[in-house]
C-alpha positions in Angstrom: 0.0 0.0 0.0 1.4 3.4 -0.8 0.5 7.0 0.1 -1.7 7.4 -2.9 -4.3 5.2 -1.1 -4.5 7.5 1.9 -7.4 9.7 0.9 -9.5 6.6 0.5 -8.3 5.2 3.8 -9.0 8.4 5.6 -12.5 8.5 4.1 -13.1 5.0 5.4 -11.9 6.1 8.8 -14.4 8.9 8.8 -17.2 6.6 7.6 -16.3 4.1 10.3 -16.5 6.7 13.0 -19.8 8.0 11.6 -21.3 4.4 11.6 -20.2 3.9 15.2 -22.0 7.1 16.2 -25.2 6.1 14.3 -25.1 2.6 15.9 -24.7 4.2 19.4 -27.6 6.5 18.8 -29.9 3.7 17.8 -28.9 1.6 20.8 -27.2 -1.0 18.7 -23.8 -0.5 20.4 -23.3 -1.6 24.0 -23.1 1.9 25.4 -25.8 4.5 25.2 -23.6 7.4 24.0 -20.5 7.5 21.8 -17.9 10.1 22.3 -17.7 12.7 19.5 -14.4 12.4 17.6 -11.8 14.9 18.4 -10.8 17.0 15.4 -7.0 17.2 14.8 -5.7 19.6 12.1 -2.7 18.5 10.2 -0.7 21.2 8.3 2.3 20.1 6.2 4.1 20.6 2.9 2.4 18.0 0.8 3.2 19.2 -2.7 6.2 20.5 -4.7 9.8 19.6 -4.1 9.3 19.4 -0.3 6.1 17.3 -0.6 7.8 14.0 0.3 8.7 15.4 3.8 5.1 16.4 4.7 3.7 13.2 3.2 6.0 11.2 5.5 4.7 13.1 8.5 1.1 12.6 7.5 1.6 8.9 6.6 3.2 8.1 10.0 0.6 10.1 11.9 -2.2 8.2 10.2 -0.4 4.9 10.7 -0.4 5.4 14.5 -4.1 6.2 14.5 -4.9 3.2 12.4 -2.8 1.0 14.7 -5.1 2.2 17.6 -8.3 1.5 15.8 -9.0 5.1 14.6 -8.5 6.4 18.1 -5.9 8.3 20.2 -6.1 7.9 24.0 -9.1 5.7 23.5 -11.0 8.5 21.8 -12.1 8.6 18.1 -10.2 11.2 16.1 -10.8 12.9 12.8 -7.7 14.3 11.0 -8.3 17.2 8.7 -5.3 17.8 6.5 -4.0 21.0 4.9 -1.3 21.5 2.3 0.7 24.7 3.0 2.6 24.3 -0.3 5.7 25.6 1.5 4.2 29.1 1.4 3.7 31.0 4.7 0.6 32.8 3.5 -1.0 29.5 2.4 -0.1 28.1 5.8 -1.8 31.0 7.6 -4.9 30.5 5.5 -4.9 26.8 6.4 -4.5 27.6 10.1 -7.3 30.1 9.9 -9.7 27.5 8.3 -8.8 24.9 11.0 -9.3 27.4 13.8 -12.4 29.3 12.6 -14.3 26.8 10.5 -13.3 23.4 11.9 -12.8 24.6 15.5 -10.0 22.1 16.0 -8.4 22.0 19.6 -5.2 20.4 18.3 -3.0 21.0 15.2 0.1 19.0 14.3 2.7 18.6 11.5 4.4 21.7 10.0 7.3 20.8 7.8 9.3 24.0 7.1 10.3 26.7 9.5 9.2 29.7 7.4 5.6 28.3 7.6 6.0 27.6 11.3 7.1 31.2 12.0 3.9 32.4 10.2 1.4 30.1 11.9 2.9 29.5 15.4 1.5 32.7 17.0 -2.0 32.7 15.5 -2.5 29.1 16.7 -1.0 29.4 20.1 -2.7 32.8 20.7 -6.0 31.0 20.1 -5.0 28.6 22.9 -5.0 25.7 20.5 -2.3 23.1 21.1 0.3 22.9 18.3 2.3 19.7 18.3 5.1 20.3 15.9 6.8 17.2 14.3 9.5 18.8 12.3 10.1 22.6 12.0 11.8 24.0 15.0 12.8 27.7 14.4 15.0 29.1 17.2 12.7 32.0 18.2 9.9 29.6 19.3 12.3 27.5 21.3 13.5 30.6 23.1 11.9 34.0 23.8 8.8 33.3 21.8 8.0 29.9 23.3 4.4 29.1 24.2 2.7 26.8 26.7 0.5 25.6 23.8 3.4 24.5 21.6 5.2 21.1 22.0 7.8 19.7 19.6 8.6 16.0 19.0 11.6 16.9 16.8 14.3 19.5 17.8 15.1 23.1 17.6 16.9 24.0 14.4 20.2 24.9 16.0 20.3 21.7 18.0 19.9 19.6 14.8 23.0 21.3 13.4 25.0 21.5 16.6 25.1 17.8 16.3 26.3 18.2 12.7 29.1 20.6 13.9 30.1 18.2 16.6 30.2 15.3 14.1 32.5 17.3 11.8 34.8 18.1 14.7 34.8 14.5 15.9 35.8 13.4 12.3 38.8 15.7 12.4 37.9 18.0 9.5 39.9 21.2 9.9 38.4 23.3 7.0 34.7 23.0 6.1 32.7 24.5 3.3 29.1 25.1 4.5 26.0 25.4 2.3 22.3 25.9 3.1 19.0 27.1 1.7 18.3 30.7 2.4 15.4 30.7 4.8 14.9 30.5 8.6 16.0 26.9 9.0 19.0 27.4 6.7 20.2 30.3 8.7 19.6 28.4 11.9 21.5 25.5 10.4 24.7 27.4 9.8 24.4 29.1 13.2 24.0 25.7 15.0 26.8 24.1 12.9 29.3 26.9 13.8 28.5 26.7 17.5 30.0 23.2 17.8 32.4 23.0 14.9 35.9 23.9 16.2 37.7 24.1 12.8 37.8 26.8 10.1 34.8 27.7 7.9 36.2 28.2 4.4 33.0 29.7 3.2 29.3 29.7 4.0 26.9 29.9 1.0 23.2 30.5 1.0 21.2 29.4 -2.0 17.6 30.0 -3.1 14.9 27.8 -1.7 14.1 25.0 -4.2 17.0 26.0 -6.4 17.4 23.2 -9.0 20.9 23.8 -10.3 24.0 24.0 -8.1 26.7 23.9 -10.9 28.0 27.4 -10.2 28.2 26.8 -6.4 29.9 23.4 -6.9 32.6 25.0 -9.1 33.2 27.7 -6.4 33.3 24.9 -3.8 35.9 22.9 -5.7 38.1 26.0 -6.1 38.1 26.5 -2.4 39.7 23.1 -1.7 38.1 22.4 1.7 38.6 19.2 3.7 34.9 18.4 3.7 31.5 19.9 2.9 28.5 20.4 5.2 25.0 21.0 3.6 21.4 21.4 4.6 19.0 20.8 1.7 15.8 19.1 2.6 13.5 17.4 0.2 13.9 17.9 -3.6 16.7 20.3 -3.0 18.7 17.5 -1.4 18.0 15.2 -4.3 19.2 17.7 -6.8 22.3 18.7 -4.9 23.5 15.2 -4.1 23.0 14.0 -7.7 25.0 17.0 -9.0 27.7 16.5 -6.3 28.0 12.9 -7.5 28.0 13.9 -11.2 30.8 16.4 -10.5 32.9 13.5 -9.2 33.0 14.9 -5.7 31.2 12.2 -3.7 33.8 9.7 -2.7 36.7 12.2 -3.0 35.5 15.2 -1.0 33.6 14.1 2.1 30.0 15.2 2.3 28.3 15.6 5.7 24.7 16.6 5.8 21.6 17.0 7.9 18.1 16.6 6.5 19.5 16.1 3.0 20.0 12.4 2.6 17.3 10.6 4.6 14.3 8.3 4.2 12.4 10.9 2.2 15.2 11.4 -0.4 17.0 8.1 -0.5 14.4 6.4 -2.8 15.2 9.0 -5.5 19.0 9.0 -4.8 19.6 5.3 -4.3 23.3 4.3 -4.6 24.2 7.8 -5.7 24.2 8.8 -2.1 26.4 5.8 -0.8 29.4 7.1 1.0 27.8 10.2 2.5 27.7 10.8 6.2 24.8 12.4 8.0 23.9 13.7 11.4 20.4 12.7 12.3 18.0 12.2 15.2 16.7 8.9 13.7 17.6 5.9 11.5 15.5 2.9 10.7 18.0 0.5 12.3 17.8 2.0 15.8 17.7 -0.9 18.2 14.6 -0.4 20.4 11.3 -2.3 20.4 9.1 0.6 19.5 11.2 1.5 16.5 11.3 -2.1 15.3 7.5 -2.5 15.2 7.2 1.0 13.7 9.6 0.3 10.8 7.9 -3.1 10.1 4.4 -1.5 10.1 5.5 1.6 8.0 7.2 -0.5 5.3 4.2 -2.9 5.2 1.8 0.1 4.8 3.8 2.3 2.5 6.4 0.1 0.9 9.3 2.4 1.8 11.6 3.0 4.8 10.5 5.7 7.3 12.4 8.9 7.4 13.1 11.1 10.5 10.0 13.1 9.5 7.9 10.0 9.7 9.5 9.0 13.0 8.9 12.4 14.6 5.3 12.5 13.5 4.7 8.9 14.7 6.1 10.1 18.1 3.6 13.1 17.9 0.7 10.7 17.5 1.8 8.6 20.4 2.5 11.6 22.6 -1.1 12.7 21.9 -2.3 9.2 22.6 -0.7 9.2 26.0 -1.9 12.6 27.0 -5.5 12.2 25.8 -5.7 8.9 27.8 -4.6 10.8 30.9 -7.4 13.3 30.6 -10.0 10.7 29.3 -10.3 12.7 26.1 -11.5 15.8 27.9 -9.8 18.9 26.5 -11.8 21.3 28.6 -9.1 21.7 31.2 -6.2 22.9 29.1 -3.8 23.0 32.0 -4.5 19.4 32.7 -3.9 18.4 29.1 -0.7 20.5 28.9 0.5 18.7 32.1 -0.3 15.3 30.5 1.7 16.3 27.4 4.7 17.4 29.4 4.9 14.0 31.1 5.9 12.5 27.6 4.6 9.2 28.9 5.1 7.2 25.6 7.8 5.1 24.0 9.7 7.1 21.4 11.2 5.4 18.3 14.3 7.6 18.9 15.0 6.1 22.3 15.1 8.2 25.5 12.7 11.1 25.3 11.7 13.9 27.7 10.8 17.6 27.5 12.9 20.5 28.5 11.2 23.5 30.1 10.6 25.1 26.6 8.7 21.9 25.6 11.3 20.8 23.1 12.7 17.3 23.4 15.7 16.0 25.2 16.5 13.2 22.8 19.5 11.6 21.1 21.3 12.3 17.8 23.4 9.9 15.8 26.0 9.6 13.1 24.1 7.9 10.3 26.0 6.6 7.2 24.6 5.9 3.8 25.8 2.3 2.9 25.1 -0.3 0.3 22.7 -2.8 1.9 21.3 -6.1 0.8 18.3 -4.3 -0.8 20.1 -1.2 -2.1 21.3 2.0 -0.4 20.2 2.3 3.2 20.8 4.4 6.3 22.6 2.9 9.3 23.0 4.7 12.6 26.6 4.2 13.8 27.3 6.0 17.1 25.5 8.6 19.3 26.7 12.2 18.9 27.5 13.9 22.2 26.8 17.6 21.7 29.3 19.7 23.7 28.0 23.2 23.1 24.3 24.2 23.2 22.5 27.4 22.5 20.2 26.5 25.4 17.1 28.3 24.2 15.2 26.9 27.1 17.0 29.4 29.3 15.6 32.2 27.1 12.1 30.8 27.4 10.0 32.4 30.2 8.1 29.2 30.8 9.1 27.0 33.7 
């Protein structure tokens, strides 16, 4: 089964919930009243070059719900999806529809940081819970944090602090750094430089969704760095890595990346990416029981390996499952629901998981290599990365 079947599956889920309500009203079911489904809004980038990332988030979220019989916390749920098209204004329109027309009490997803920056305040100001499963711009982890926002991913700087630490651990003295020119790209370079102890030969920012990197690759080669560090999510990563390989660089000039070669882009890159090293919060081979069953179920449902975007969204669904169970599906007491979320009483596919005071995770990062496996190119987590220097945005967040 692949993601193209999801609209039909979601329609069946809605029909199933409706049938259950009708049966309960007619006295056919064993109880006299059925609980109304809780509406959950999903906002993600589901089209364009970044569409694979948001689709992975949506697929994993729906998988968790289906594993629990169409429920979270024992309560029926209805997921209303919105495609932000990687456009902040479209994201705001989507959030407005969910808040004003659908009256959702919970929104999840959000793939790119420029969209998150546009919708975070409208949603949290409305006292609607926003459970982010990817984008983590630095401001909302620090001074602009909100009691109504929780993340199951990372703050952008933290993701790349791990990358900077990895480059340092590998002994590279002169790094060439490249990133897309938007909030997450700027956070990427900031985070990388915080933990990288060597010399930055050059830092280059390219246009979001730029298809051709030939000029930048020529400039890169002329600089003669020891290694290259890049942040190009989604289709940007596919284009960059293909052109890096075509230029004869992959295999001769070490490539380290974050959110560039992962489960969402590897199906397109295949063996072209073999030899690259990544820093990541997740890999399909992580050795814990929750991850093993998740990978098996995800592959069976969608016929592809889960990416970190899928893993983080699966965690978001299970976080909601644990919190809704603690409040018996009653969202009337927002403080009680927030307290239940803060407990993070669920098994994460990433391993150990808890929330810092800014409601971003304390969770591990790993060196993940792209290797040739028995079924083609695959991602293998090697060793944990111990981040030595942190921005500590939690200290800037007024919440306690």
